[in-house]
C-alpha positions, 0 to 999 in steps of 0.5 A: 156339248149342248143338248141341241147339237151332237157329235158327228161320230155318234154310232149309227143305229141299225134296223134290228127289225124291232118295229117291223110288226107295227105297220097296220097295227091298231093303236091301243087305248092308253091314257097318257099324261100330257104336258097340258095337264090332261090325260090323252088317248092317242087311239081316239083321234080321227085323221092323221096323228104323228107320234115321235118317240124318243129316249129322253131329253137332257135337263139344263146343265146336265152333263152328257156322258160318254156312255150315253153317246156310245148307245146307237140312236140314244143321243139327239132327243132335243134336236129331234124335238126341235125339228118337229117344232121347226117343221110344224107349219109344213106338217099341219099344211100337209095334213098332220092334224096332231103331233105328239112327242112321247118318252118315259120321262115324267110329265113335270120333266117334260113340261120344263123341256116343252117350255124351254124349247118352245114346243108347239105340241104336247109331250106325252109321258109313258112313264109306266111303259103301258103304251110302249108295252102294248105296241111292243115298241123297242126299248133299251136300259140305261141307268136302271131306267127303261127308255124307248128307242127313237122312232116315229109313227104316222097314225091314221084313224087309230091305225099305224100307216107308216113307221120310221125306225131307226131314226138317224140323224135325229134332227132329220126326223121331222123332215123325213115325215114332211117328205113322206106327207108331201109324197102322199099329196 
């Protein structure tokens, strides 16, 4: 199955409360490697920033295993990333000054995905989980890796003002953010 689509019978993630502490939280000062080659600190940006977190994008030719599909909320990182690409004009028009994708994958891996998927925003690597641990983001283990569960954060002047968790289906993530932004106008 292609990375840009997913089975209709995926297990639906349930809200386990793992993000309930995030609204109103100050973003920690953590430098993250970006696909631009820069180190970025999300806490320094004024205005509205959207950060969507995802477990991992698949590589070209990678076989998606049934154990991955069986994890509620794991599958769909590429469709989620593409949804933000496709909604970028609306996001900006509605006031999102920056959009970032964030995972624990290394920057080289993310750079390939950014280029292949024609993403108009930077992907940030939290390979050492400094950002995730500082915010106590929900994670899960898979193949000896710790991955961040899918969520999205609206950050205004370095404070989280809205959290989407769980995010399902993943390809509706950006539309959910657009809907929220439109409601703020």
